[in-house]
C-alpha positions in Angstrom: 139.7 -242.8 6.5 138.5 -239.5 5.8 141.0 -236.7 4.4 140.4 -232.8 4.4 142.3 -230.5 2.2 143.5 -227.9 2.7 144.7 -229.2 6.0 144.1 -225.7 7.7 141.1 -223.0 8.4 139.1 -225.8 10.0 138.8 -228.2 13.2 136.8 -231.5 13.9 134.2 -231.4 16.5 134.0 -233.3 19.4 133.8 -237.4 18.8 135.1 -236.8 15.1 138.1 -239.0 14.0 139.8 -238.9 10.2 142.0 -242.2 10.5 145.0 -243.2 9.6 145.4 -245.6 6.8 149.2 -245.6 6.7 148.8 -245.6 3.0 147.4 -248.7 2.4 144.4 -249.5 1.1 143.9 -252.6 3.2 141.8 -251.6 6.4 143.9 -254.6 8.4 147.0 -252.0 7.8 144.9 -249.0 9.0 146.4 -247.9 12.4 143.3 -246.2 13.2 139.7 -246.2 11.4 137.9 -242.8 11.2 134.4 -242.0 12.6 131.4 -243.2 10.6 130.4 -239.6 10.8 132.7 -236.4 10.8 131.6 -233.0 12.0 134.1 -230.4 10.9 133.8 -226.5 11.8 135.3 -224.7 9.3 137.1 -221.5 10.8 138.0 -219.7 7.2 136.3 -219.1 4.0 137.3 -220.9 1.2 136.9 -224.0 -0.8 137.6 -227.6 0.9 137.3 -231.2 -0.3 136.7 -233.9 1.8 137.5 -237.3 0.7 136.2 -240.5 2.4 137.7 -243.8 1.8 136.2 -247.2 2.7 137.2 -250.8 2.3 136.1 -254.2 4.3 138.9 -256.8 3.2 141.6 -257.2 0.8 139.6 -259.4 -1.3 136.4 -256.9 -1.9 139.0 -253.8 -2.4 138.2 -250.2 -1.3 136.1 -247.1 -2.6 136.3 -243.6 -2.1 134.2 -240.5 -2.6 135.3 -236.8 -2.6 133.1 -233.8 -1.8 133.9 -230.0 -2.2 132.6 -227.6 0.2 132.7 -224.0 -0.2 132.9 -221.8 2.9 131.6 -218.0 2.5 132.7 -215.5 5.2 130.0 -214.2 7.5 128.1 -211.7 5.2 128.6 -207.9 5.9 125.7 -205.5 4.6 126.7 -202.1 3.5 125.2 -199.7 1.0 125.3 -195.9 0.1 122.7 -193.6 -1.0 122.9 -190.4 -3.4 120.8 -188.2 -1.3 119.6 -188.5 2.5 117.5 -185.2 2.6 115.3 -183.3 0.5 111.7 -182.5 -0.3 108.7 -185.2 -0.5 108.4 -187.3 -3.4 112.3 -187.4 -3.0 113.6 -190.0 -5.2 116.7 -191.7 -3.5 119.1 -194.5 -5.2 121.1 -196.8 -3.3 124.4 -198.8 -4.4 124.7 -201.9 -2.4 128.3 -202.3 -1.5 128.1 -205.6 0.4 131.2 -207.9 -0.2 130.1 -211.1 -2.6 130.4 -214.4 -1.3 133.4 -216.8 -2.0 130.5 -219.1 -4.0 126.8 -218.7 -4.7 124.8 -215.2 -4.8 123.8 -213.1 -1.6 120.3 -212.6 -1.2 119.3 -209.2 0.1 116.0 -208.0 2.4 115.5 -204.0 2.4 113.1 -202.5 4.8 112.0 -199.2 5.7 111.1 -197.5 9.2 109.3 -194.4 9.7 109.2 -191.6 12.4 106.9 -188.5 11.6 107.9 -185.0 11.5 106.6 -183.0 14.4 103.7 -181.3 13.7 103.5 -182.2 10.0 101.0 -183.8 8.0 101.0 -186.2 6.4 102.0 -187.9 9.6 102.3 -191.4 8.2 104.9 -193.5 6.5 104.5 -193.4 2.6 107.2 -194.8 0.2 107.4 -196.8 -2.8 110.2 -198.9 -4.6 110.6 -197.7 -8.1 112.1 -198.1 -11.5 111.3 -202.0 -11.0 112.9 -202.4 -8.0 111.5 -204.4 -4.9 112.6 -205.0 -1.2 114.9 -208.2 -2.4 116.7 -205.9 -5.3 120.4 -205.4 -4.9 120.1 -201.7 -5.9 116.6 -200.6 -5.3 115.6 -197.0 -5.8 113.0 -195.4 -3.6 110.5 -192.5 -4.0 109.5 -191.0 -0.3 106.4 -189.2 -0.4 105.0 -188.0 3.2 107.5 -186.0 5.3 109.7 -187.5 8.1 112.4 -189.6 9.0 113.0 -192.7 7.2 115.7 -195.3 8.2 116.4 -197.8 5.3 118.1 -201.3 6.3 119.7 -203.8 4.5 120.1 -207.3 5.8 122.3 -209.7 3.6 122.2 -213.4 3.7 124.7 -215.7 2.3 124.5 -218.8 0.3 124.9 -220.8 3.2 122.0 -218.9 5.0 124.3 -216.6 7.0 122.3 -213.5 8.0 124.4 -210.3 8.2 123.9 -207.3 10.6 121.5 -204.7 9.3 123.1 -201.7 7.7 121.0 -198.7 7.9 121.0 -195.0 6.5 118.8 -192.2 7.4 116.9 -190.4 4.6 115.1 -187.1 5.9 112.5 -186.0 3.7 111.2 -182.3 3.9 107.6 -180.4 2.8 106.2 -177.6 2.7 104.8 -176.1 6.3 101.9 -177.6 7.7 99.7 -174.6 8.7 96.9 -174.3 11.0 95.4 -170.8 11.6 94.7 -170.0 15.2 92.6 -167.3 17.3 90.5 -166.5 14.6 86.5 -166.8 15.0 84.3 -167.1 12.4 82.2 -164.0 13.2 82.8 -160.9 15.2 81.2 -157.8 15.7 82.7 -154.6 14.1 86.2 -154.7 15.9 89.6 -156.1 16.1 90.9 -159.5 16.0 94.6 -160.7 16.9 95.3 -163.4 14.5 97.9 -166.0 14.7 99.1 -169.4 13.0 100.7 -172.9 14.5 103.4 -173.4 11.6 105.5 -176.9 11.4 108.2 -176.4 9.2 108.6 -180.3 8.2 112.2 -180.9 8.5 113.5 -177.5 6.3 116.5 -175.9 7.2 115.2 -172.9 6.0 112.9 -170.5 8.1 109.9 -170.2 6.6 108.5 -166.7 5.5 105.0 -165.4 6.1 102.7 -163.4 3.8 99.1 -162.5 5.6 96.5 -161.3 3.5 93.6 -159.4 5.4 90.7 -158.4 3.1 88.8 -155.6 4.4 91.1 -155.0 7.3 93.7 -152.9 8.7 96.1 -153.3 7.9 95.3 -155.2 4.9 98.8 -157.4 5.0 101.5 -158.3 7.1 104.8 -160.1 6.8 105.1 -161.2 10.5 104.3 -164.6 12.2 102.3 -162.6 14.7 100.8 -159.6 12.7 99.2 -158.0 15.8 95.9 -156.3 15.9 93.6 -156.5 12.6 90.7 -154.0 12.8 87.4 -154.5 10.5 85.3 -151.7 10.6 83.1 -152.2 7.7 80.5 -155.2 8.0 80.4 -158.1 5.7 82.2 -161.5 5.1 85.7 -161.4 4.3 88.7 -163.9 3.9 91.8 -163.9 5.9 94.4 -165.8 3.7 98.1 -166.8 5.2 100.8 -168.0 3.1 103.9 -169.8 4.7 106.8 -170.9 2.3 110.0 -173.1 3.0 112.2 -174.5 0.3 109.9 -176.9 -0.3 107.2 -174.9 -1.1 103.9 -172.7 -0.3 101.3 -173.6 1.7 98.2 -171.4 1.5 95.5 -171.6 4.1 92.2 -169.3 4.4 89.6 -168.9 6.7 86.4 -166.8 6.2 85.3 -164.3 8.5 81.9 -162.8 9.1 82.0 -159.0 10.8 78.6 -158.0 12.2 77.5 -154.7 12.4 77.3 -152.7 15.8 73.5 -151.1 15.9 73.0 -147.7 16.5 70.2 -146.7 18.9 68.0 -143.4 17.5 66.0 -141.8 20.8 63.8 -139.2 21.3 64.7 -135.6 21.9 64.6 -134.6 25.7 61.6 -134.2 27.0 60.0 -131.6 29.3 56.6 -131.6 30.9 54.5 -131.0 33.8 53.7 -133.4 36.0 50.3 -134.9 36.0 50.8 -134.7 32.0 50.7 -138.0 29.9 54.2 -138.3 28.3 55.0 -140.9 25.6 55.0 -143.3 24.0 58.5 -143.4 22.8 59.7 -145.7 20.0 63.4 -146.5 19.4 65.0 -147.4 16.2 68.4 -148.8 14.9 70.4 -148.7 11.7 70.9 -152.7 11.9 67.5 -154.8 10.8 66.4 -157.0 13.8 67.8 -154.4 16.7 66.7 -154.9 20.1 67.0 -152.3 22.8 67.2 -152.5 26.6 66.6 -149.3 28.3 66.9 -148.3 31.9 65.4 -145.5 34.0 67.1 -144.0 37.0 64.4 -141.9 38.5 61.7 -144.1 39.0 59.4 -141.7 40.9 58.4 -140.0 37.9 55.7 -142.8 37.3 58.0 -145.2 34.6 59.5 -148.6 35.5 63.0 -148.8 36.0 63.9 -151.2 32.9 62.2 -152.8 30.1 63.5 -154.8 26.9 60.9 -153.5 24.5 61.6 -150.8 21.4 58.5 -149.0 22.9 57.9 -147.3 26.0 54.3 -147.0 26.5 53.0 -143.9 27.2 52.4 -142.8 31.1 51.3 -140.0 33.5 54.5 -138.1 34.7 54.8 -137.6 38.3 56.7 -134.6 40.6 55.6 -134.5 43.9 58.4 -132.1 44.7 58.6 -128.2 44.5 61.4 -128.4 42.1 61.9 -130.0 38.7 62.8 -133.4 38.4 65.1 -135.2 35.5 65.1 -138.9 34.7 67.4 -140.1 31.9 66.7 -142.7 29.8 69.5 -145.1 28.7 69.0 -146.9 25.5 71.4 -150.1 24.5 70.6 -151.5 21.1 71.8 -154.9 20.3 71.8 -156.9 16.9 73.2 -160.2 15.8 74.9 -160.8 19.1 76.6 -157.2 18.9 75.8 -154.6 21.6 75.9 -151.2 20.2 77.0 -147.8 22.4 74.0 -146.6 24.5 71.9 -143.5 23.5 70.0 -141.7 26.2 67.4 -138.7 26.6 66.0 -136.9 29.5 62.2 -136.5 30.7 62.1 -133.5 33.0 58.9 -133.3 34.8 58.2 -129.8 36.5 56.5 -129.3 39.3 52.7 -128.1 39.0 51.5 -125.1 41.4 48.3 -126.2 43.6 44.9 -124.7 42.2 44.6 -121.3 43.3 42.5 -120.7 47.0 39.1 -119.1 46.5 35.7 -118.5 48.2 32.8 -120.2 46.4 30.0 -119.6 45.7 29.7 -115.8 46.0 26.3 -114.2 45.9 24.7 -110.9 45.1 21.1 -109.5 45.0 19.9 -108.4 41.6 21.5 -105.1 40.4 23.7 -105.2 43.6 26.9 -103.6 43.6 29.2 -106.6 43.1 32.9 -106.5 44.3 36.0 -107.7 41.6 36.9 -111.8 42.5 40.2 -112.6 44.1 42.0 -115.8 44.3 44.9 -116.8 46.5 47.9 -117.4 44.6 51.9 -118.2 44.8 53.6 -114.5 44.3 55.2 -114.5 40.7 53.3 -117.1 39.3 51.2 -116.0 36.2 47.1 -116.0 37.3 44.4 -116.0 34.6 40.6 -116.1 34.9 38.4 -117.6 32.5 34.8 -117.6 32.1 34.4 -121.3 30.4 35.2 -124.7 31.6 37.3 -125.1 28.6 39.8 -122.5 30.0 40.1 -121.0 26.8 40.9 -117.3 26.4 42.0 -116.5 29.9 42.7 -112.8 31.3 45.1 -111.8 33.6 42.8 -109.1 35.0 40.3 -110.6 37.8 36.6 -110.3 36.5 33.6 -108.2 38.2 30.8 -110.0 38.0 27.6 -108.4 36.5 24.4 -108.4 38.8 22.3 -107.1 36.0 20.5 -110.5 35.2 19.5 -113.1 37.9 21.2 -116.5 37.4 24.6 -118.3 38.0 27.9 -117.7 36.3 30.8 -119.4 37.3 34.4 -118.1 36.8 37.5 -120.4 36.7 40.9 -119.5 37.4 44.7 -120.6 37.3 48.1 -120.0 38.0 51.0 -120.8 36.0 54.4 -120.9 37.2 58.2 -120.3 35.9 57.9 -123.7 34.3 55.0 -122.9 32.4 52.9 -125.6 34.4 49.6 -124.4 34.8 47.7 -125.3 37.7 44.2 -126.9 38.1 41.4 -124.4 38.2 39.3 -123.3 40.7 35.8 -122.2 40.0 34.1 -119.6 41.6 30.0 -119.6 41.5 28.5 -116.3 41.5 24.8 -116.5 41.9 22.7 -113.2 41.1 19.3 -113.7 42.9 16.1 -111.6 42.2 14.9 -109.1 44.8 12.6 -110.0 47.0 9.3 -108.8 46.8 5.4 -108.5 48.0 7.1 -108.5 51.7 4.0 -107.0 53.1 2.4 -108.4 56.4 -1.2 -107.8 57.7 -2.7 -105.9 59.4 -3.0 -102.9 62.1 -5.1 -104.3 65.0 -6.8 -102.9 68.1 -7.3 -105.2 70.8 -8.4 -105.3 74.3 -6.1 -106.1 77.0 -6.5 -109.5 78.0 -7.2 -110.8 74.2 -5.0 -112.5 71.9 -4.6 -110.7 68.2 -4.7 -112.6 65.0 -1.7 -114.0 63.4 0.5 -112.1 61.0 1.1 -113.1 57.9 1.9 -112.1 54.2 3.8 -114.1 51.4 6.5 -112.9 49.5 8.0 -113.5 46.4 11.3 -113.0 44.4 14.5 -114.2 45.6 15.4 -117.6 45.1 12.2 -119.0 45.9 13.5 -120.1 49.2 13.0 -117.9 52.1 14.4 -117.3 55.7 12.2 -115.2 58.1 12.9 -113.5 61.2 10.0 -111.6 63.1 10.8 -108.3 65.2 9.1 -106.4 67.4 9.1 -102.8 68.9 7.6 -101.3 72.0 8.7 -97.8 71.5 7.2 -97.2 68.2 10.1 -98.5 65.9 12.8 -96.4 67.6 14.6 -99.7 68.2 13.9 -103.6 67.1 14.3 -107.0 68.6 13.6 -110.3 67.7 10.6 -111.8 69.0 11.2 -114.2 71.9 9.9 -117.5 70.0 8.5 -118.7 67.0 9.8 -115.7 64.9 11.4 -117.7 61.9 8.1 -118.8 60.0 6.0 -117.4 57.3 3.2 -116.3 59.7 3.7 -115.1 63.7 1.1 -115.3 66.5 2.3 -112.6 69.1 -0.2 -114.2 71.6 -1.2 -112.4 74.9 0.2 -109.0 74.9 -0.2 -106.7 77.4 0.9 -103.2 75.5 0.8 -101.7 72.6 3.6 -103.1 70.2 4.9 -102.6 66.4 5.7 -105.8 64.3 7.5 -106.2 61.4 9.3 -109.6 59.4 12.9 -110.0 57.9 12.9 -112.0 54.9 16.5 -113.2 53.2 16.8 -115.2 50.3 20.4 -115.7 48.7 21.6 -112.5 49.2 18.8 -110.9 49.4 17.1 -108.9 52.1 13.9 -107.6 53.0 12.2 -105.6 55.7 8.6 -106.0 55.6 6.1 -103.0 56.3 5.4 -102.3 60.3 2.1 -103.1 61.7 0.8 -101.9 65.1 -1.3 -104.0 67.6 -2.6 -101.3 70.2 -3.8 -102.5 73.5 -6.9 -101.0 74.9 -7.2 -101.3 78.3 -10.2 -103.1 79.7 -13.5 -100.8 80.8 -13.8 -100.8 84.6 -17.5 -101.1 86.0 -17.6 -98.0 87.9 -21.8 -98.0 88.6 
C-alpha cells in the first residue's frame, strides 16, 4: 500500500496504483493492493513524502518505509551586469538573480559569444574571467579586451538536473579607431598627392577627429578627413602622420614618402651656321645625378636624325639645299629616377651658301703683254673677295690685274659671301704668262728654174712654252696679201713642192698666248731657157 503526502501537486502515471488498506495492517483486509512499482509525476514544487507499507500474512506482521522527495521548480536563469558598453579592457561584473531552488544548490554555466566590429582590429574574441571567477561561478567578472559585441549567456541547472533557458546580456566593447592610410604612394616626383584614410570608429559613440601632419608638404597640416591636395616642392624623404581620436583614445599611423627631384635639361645656345659646315657636338647636362635625355629633331633635312636617347649629339655636317635659311628645333626631355622633367630646346639655323663664282680659266698672256682685270660672275648684292693664296687668307674686294712682267703661272681665287655671311667655295683662275717666241727665222731665199722643186723651208724657234703651233703662209703679190699654204703647212718645216710662179713664204708660230711672224723668204722661178739655134 502506497501513500503520498500532501495529497495534491502530483499525479500517478499510467499503471501505478496506491492501493487501499481500509485502516488494517492485515493484507487480507485490504480492498485493493498497490502496484509493485509506483510512477509519480509531480506537478508542483514542494516537499513530498511517499510511504510504502508491505505485509504478507497476519502471522508475519507488516513493515513500512517512508521517503522524502524534494521537487524543485523548473530553473529560471536571470542576471544583471554593471555596464553594457565601454572601451576595450572593459571590466563587467555580473549579479546572478536566478531563483534559488527549494532544496539543494543550482549549478551555473556561463558562456560568451562574439561578433566583430566592422573594420576594427583585432577582430577576434578576447575576454577573460577575472578576480578568481570562472564559467561556473555564481557571479563571475569579465574583462573584455578586443573590440566587438559580446553576448554573455547563463544557463542554470537545478539539483535535479533540470536546465533553464539561457539568459543573455549584450556587451558592446569600443576601442580607439582602426586607421588605414589610402592613396599614398611610397615615392613620387616633386608634385602633389591626395591622401585619404579608411577609419573604423569601432563602436565608439563620438565622431572621430582627425589631425594630419605633412612634414615638408603644403599645407603642412589638416583636420579634415580628406585633406585634399598636398604639394611637395623639395626632394627628400618625409613622414606623413595621421592621428584619429575618439572617446577610447588616439590611433596614430605614419607613412614615409620619398619625393624624387624633377630634372632640368641644360641645352646649348641656338646655333646659326652655313650649309656644308660641321656643327656640334652638343652635350646636354642635368641638375640631377644620373639624368638621361631623349631628344627630337623636327627637321631631318639638315642632316640630323629625327630622335635619339643620348646625352650627346655627335658632330654632323649641316645641309640646306634651298636658297633660304631653314630652322630645326631640337627638343630635349630629361628623365631621372622615373621623373620626366620639362623639355628644353634650342635651334639650329642652316643658312644657304652661294655657288662658287663663275670664272674663265685659264687666262694666258705673253710676257710683258697688257693684261686685263680678272672678272667673275656673282650674285648681285653678294660680297666678292679675291685672294692670291689657296688658304684664302687676306682677300680684297678689288679684282686683281695680273702682272705679265715675269713668265710663269699664278693662280687667283675668288669667293662670294651672301647676306647670311655664308661664303661660297672658291673658284680658281690660273694666269699663265709665257715667254716671247724668239728665233722664228726661216731660210732662205731661193731662185729656181721653172719645172724644178725648191728646197724645204725651215727654222727652229725658241721661247714660248716650248710647245709650238705652226702655220705656213704664202703670197704671190709680194706680201700684199697672205694665204695659208694649201697643205702640209702646220709643221716646223715646209716643202713648197713644184711651183710655177715666184712666191713669198712666211711662218706663223704660236705658243701659249704668244704669237710670232717669221721673216719672209722668196722663191723666184726663172723661166726655162729656150733653144733658138
